[in-house]
N, C-alpha and C positions, 0 to 999 in steps of 0.2 A: 839463463841468465837470471829471471826473475826467480827462481829456485833459490841461487846463488847468495842474491839480494837479500832473500827472505831470510834465510840460514844466519847471513852475515850481522841484519838487524836483531833477530832473536839472541845471538851469540852476546852482542853488545848490551841487551836487556838480562841477560844471565851474570854478568859481570856488574852492574849496577844493583844487584839483590843480594845484600850481604846476608839476609838469613837462610837463602837457599846455598850461598858459599860456606856457611857455617854448618848447614844439614848434612851436605856432603862428607865431611871429614867424620862426623858423628857417627854416620851410618857406615863409614869404613872402620871406626875403632869398635862397633859393634860386631862386624864381621868377624874382626880378629877375636875378640872374646868369643864369639859362636864356635868357630873352629877349634880352639882351646878347650872351651866346655863340653863340645862334643867327642874329642877324645877322653878328655876325663871321664865322662857319664860311659860310654863305652868299655871303659877299663872296669869301672865297677860292675855292669851289667854283667862283662865275662865273669868277674870274681865272683859275682852270686850264682851263676850258673853252675860253677865249680861246685862251690861250696855246698849246693843244695843238689846236685846231679841231675839236674832237671833242665831241658833247654826250654825258653821261653818263646820258642816260634810260633806259636799259636795263641799266646798271649800271656803274659806275666801273671803268675798267682800272687796272693795276697801274700804270702808268706815271701817270696821273692821283694816285692815291692817294700815289705818290710826291712829285708836284708840290705834293700839299696842304700835305707835312711843308718844304715850301720857303716857303711863303706865310706873311708877318707876321699877317696878319688872321685867318687860318685857326687860326694857334698861338695869337693871342692870344683868340679864339672859344672855342679847347679850354681853356685856361686859366680863363678863365671860368666855362664847362661843370664843370671839376673843383671850383672854387668851389661851384657850385651841388649838385653831387652831396654834398661835404661836409655842406654845410648840411641838406641832405636827409636824408642817414645820419643826422646829430646829432637830427633832429626825430624820425625812428622809433626812435631808439633810447630815446626818452624819452617818448614820446606813441604812441597806438594809430594803426597804420597807417591804418585806414580816416578817420581825421581828418587827419593831417597830410597826406597824399599828393595828395587832390584840391586840396590849395591851390596847387599848380602852375599853376591855370589862369588866375592872375593874370599869369603869364607871356604869355597871348595878348592882353591888353590893350595890355601894354609893346609887345609885336614888332609889334601891329596899326598902333598909332602911329607906332613908326620906320620901319616898311616903307612905311607912307603918306608920310613925310615923304621918304624915301630914294629910292623909286623914283617917286614922282609919282603913285602908284594910288591917289586916294582912296576910302576906303570906300563902296559902293553900298548904298542902302536894303536890298536882299536879304541882302548881306553882314553888314551889320549887326544884322538880324535873326537871320542865323545866329550871329554872335558872341554876341547875348544868348542866345540858347538855350544855347550851350555853357557859357556863365557861370551863368545862372538854375539851371540843371539840376544842374550841379556844385556850386555854392555851397547850393543847397537840400539836395542831397546831404550836405554838409560841415556843415551846422548841426543838421541830425538826428544826424549820426553823432558828433559831437561831445557830443551830449546821451546817447546810448544806448550807445555803443563799451565795450567792455569787453576784457580781455587775459586769457590765460591761458597755460601753458607749453606750447612748440610742442614735441610728442612727435614721436618718430622714425616712427609711421606716418605724420604730418602731411606729414614731410619727403619720406618715400617717395611718398606721392601728388603731392605737389608736383613732384617729380623728374621722376616716370613722364610727368605730364601736360606739363610743360615739353618732353620728349625727344620726344613726338609732335608738338607746336607746332613744332618745329624742324624735325622730318622733312617737315611739310605745307607748312610757309612754302619751305623748301629745294627740295622739288619743283616747288612753284608758279614759284619764281623760275627754276628751271633749263627749263621747260617754256614757259612765257609769258612771260618777261622783256621779250622785244622789245615786246610787249604790255601791260604794266605801266605805270601813270604812278603820280604822288606819293601818291595815295590809298592804293594799295597797300605802297608801303614806309612810308608814315605809318601805317598800320593794322600791318602785321608790326611795325615797332620798338614801337608802341606795347604791344602785347601782350607783347613779350618783355623790355620795360622795366617793364613789371607784376611779371613772374616775378622779375627783378632785384632790386625793390624788396621783394618779400617774403621771398626769400633772404637779402639782406642782413641786415634786420629779424631773421631767424632764425639767422645768424652772429655777429650783434651779442650776441643775447641768449645764447647760447651760450657767446660768449668772456666775458661778464660773469658767468655762470655757473661758470665752469672747466670748462666740458664741450666740450672742442675734441678731438675723436675723428674717426675716417677719416669719419663720415657727414657730420662739417662742412666736410673737406676737399672731398668730394665737393660740396656744396653752394659751396663756393668756387669750385672748377673750373665747375661748371654756372653760377653767377652770371657769371663771368670769359665764358666762349662765349658766353651769352645777350646781355651786354652788348658784346661785340666784332662780333657780328652784326646786334645792334640799330643799332649805330652805323654800319655799313655802309650798312644801310637807310636811316637818315637823311641821311648823306652825298647818296646816290643822289636821294633826295627834293628836298634842295636844289636838284639839276640840273634836276627837272622841275616844280618848283611853289614858290611863294612861300614864305618863312621863315615867316609868321604861319599859313599852311594848316599847316605841318610842325607848328609848334608847338600849334596848334589840335588836331591829332589825337592828339600824344604828352600833352599836358596832359588830354585828355577820356578816352581809351582807355586809357593807363596806368593812371590812379587805378581806372578801372571794371574792369579785370582783377584790380588788387590788392584792390580792395574786395569783390570776388567770392571771389578766394581767401580772405581775410581772414574774411569773414562765413560760407562754404562749408566751408571746411577748417579755419581756425584759431578758429572759432566767436566772432570778435569781436561780432557783432550779436545773441549769444543774449539778450540783455536787451533786445531791442527787440521792442514788440507788434506785432501783424499789420498795422496802419495805417502803421505805420513802415516795414515793409518793403514795401507795396504803394507808399507815398510814394520810397522807394528806387527803386523798378524803374520807375516814372514820371521821376523826375528824370533816371537814366541815360538812358531813350528820348529825352528831350528833347535832353538833351546829344549823344548821339550823333546826333541827327537834324541837330544846329546843324553838326557835322562834315562829314556829307555836303552840307549846304546850302551851308556853305563852300567845300566844293571845286568846288562849281556853279558858284556866285554870285559868287566872288571877282573883281574887276574884273581882277587881273593875270592870271587864268587864261583868262578870257573873252579878254582881250587877246591871248594866245598861241594861243587858237583861233579867231582872227579874228573873233568873235562881236560885238566891242566897239571900237568906233574909240578909239585912244588917242593925243593927238597927241604927237607926236615932236620936241622941239626945234623949230629953224626948218625943219624939213622939211614941216611940216603935218601934214595927220591922214593915219595908214598906211591905205592901200585894200586891202580884202581881196585875196589871193591875188595882189598885186603882186610878190612874189618878195624885195620889198624885207627886208633884216635887220632895219630897224627895227620889222617886226612882230613881232619876238621878245622878249618883255620880258626874257629873259635877256641879250638885247645891250644894251649902255649906248646910250643916244640919242648922235647925231652921226657924224660919218663912221667907218667901218670899216677896219680896216687888216688886210695879211696876218696870220695867226699868227705871232707871234714866237718865235724860237729861244730855249729856256731859257737865262737869263745875259744876255738882252740888255736893250736899254733898257725896254721894253715889261715884261720879266719882274721888272726894279726896282721898276717904280711899280706899287704896289698899291693905288691909288685907284680 
């Protein structure tokens, strides 16, 4: 009874907060732009791989990165992601981080539908269960965070803690990439990008708050530099993930791992969950575990991933079902159905065709 009364009182408080009510739709708009941007960027990465004849599963080369800058689809996707970032920054500037950050999970639904339509890989029962776990865990978290999230001023000690942990994370991820990149697949890159973007969102909020307070000094500049560095490394990981996994798997990892990291920072360092009772904290942990399990489940059961590993037969155009181990390019879901052509020289007819 006391729990129900507490939830009712908190719910009334939410609707009395116009900033929170504006932050939520901004975050949802950012999720829409994110899903569209991911689909277009994934198309651009696929195109560059076809042109160069080299897959970027162990890391995109300098030539491939330059090639992305000439792909209209990748540029359009980047613009859309720019809109997504603008919406997300606007949302976290006016609402608690642990409320608006997890709403990016809406992008997972949109991206899944788009990718199923474009690639022809209809979601399986297992992959739908995994997606349901991602969404269910995240939205359970958001529902409680919206009721109990609080904000306080971010101190210099808070920022020093965040920057120190970020430096350690970058060192660990960098070492793993240098040593094990030839064995890494999409899940590693998605996880790394999600962790880094969680720090990016937190640092962005700190910088925005300091600018609003007129407190732009050397520590704020350091935060901006760290934000840019983490964003660049995260973006590289995302583009590499597109070359080794479907776009909805990438979005699933980002929209689950990113908010969980941001929420952990917000709760443990910034004190945004100080008003939450013990039972809410327990539900937070359970919801986060369910969402993370969903990401790993999607990485394992996604039909496009299974097709690539030749564990699931996928019909390819008029050529019939690809047999496991037949060596045909049609067994690779990163290649378009139909006859394959030798890699085209940049600037040729195939380079101009971005479909």
